[in-house]
C-alpha positions as CSV (number, residue, x, y, z in Angstrom):
1,M,28.1,-135.5,-53.2
2,K,28.6,-135.2,-56.9
3,N,28.0,-132.0,-58.7
4,R,28.1,-130.3,-62.1
5,L,29.7,-127.1,-60.8
6,E,32.9,-127.2,-62.9
7,E,30.9,-128.0,-66.1
8,I,28.4,-125.2,-65.4
9,R,31.1,-122.7,-64.4
10,K,33.1,-123.4,-67.7
11,K,29.9,-123.2,-69.7
12,H,29.4,-119.6,-68.4
13,G,33.1,-118.8,-69.2
14,L,34.1,-118.2,-65.6
15,K,37.4,-119.0,-63.9
16,Q,37.3,-120.4,-60.4
17,E,38.5,-117.0,-59.1
18,D,35.6,-115.2,-60.8
19,L,33.0,-117.5,-59.3
20,A,34.7,-117.4,-55.9
21,A,34.7,-113.6,-55.9
22,A,31.0,-113.5,-56.9
23,L,30.1,-115.9,-54.1
24,E,32.4,-114.4,-51.5
25,V,34.4,-117.6,-50.9
26,S,38.0,-118.6,-51.7
27,R,39.1,-120.1,-55.0
28,Q,40.2,-123.1,-52.9
29,T,36.6,-123.6,-51.8
30,I,35.4,-123.6,-55.4
31,G,38.2,-126.1,-56.3
32,S,37.3,-128.4,-53.4
33,L,33.6,-128.3,-54.3
34,E,34.4,-129.2,-57.9
35,N,36.6,-132.1,-56.9
36,G,34.0,-133.4,-54.5
37,R,36.3,-132.9,-51.5
38,Y,33.9,-130.5,-49.8
39,N,30.1,-130.4,-49.6
40,P,28.6,-126.9,-49.5
41,S,26.6,-125.5,-46.7
42,I,22.9,-125.1,-47.6
43,I,23.5,-121.4,-47.7
44,L,26.4,-121.7,-50.2
45,A,24.4,-124.2,-52.3
46,F,21.5,-121.7,-52.5
47,K,24.0,-118.9,-53.5
48,I,25.5,-121.0,-56.2
49,A,22.1,-122.0,-57.6
50,R,20.8,-118.4,-57.5
51,Y,24.0,-117.2,-59.2
52,F,23.4,-119.5,-62.1
53,N,19.6,-119.2,-62.0
54,M,19.3,-122.9,-61.5
55,S,17.9,-125.2,-58.9
56,I,20.2,-126.8,-56.3
57,E,19.2,-130.2,-57.7
58,E,20.4,-129.2,-61.2
59,I,23.9,-128.6,-59.8
60,F,24.3,-131.0,-56.9
61,I,23.5,-134.7,-57.2
62,Y,22.6,-136.4,-53.9
63,E,23.3,-140.1,-53.9
64,G,21.9,-141.2,-50.7
65,D,21.2,-144.6,-49.4
66,G,18.7,-145.4,-52.1
67,K,15.6,-144.7,-50.1
């Protein structure tokens, strides 16, 4: 799943470490999310969206089977 997390994080002037601390996850988790190596749990996706006052769809781009 693609996402805009890195772009949004940088726009807010945050380091990966800062965002990780705010969301109570590791910096490695943030890095993996940004690189597309890891898809967030629905709970983490909601936490990220709430943190940035955005919708999940504004951050995460689901590219399903086209249906």
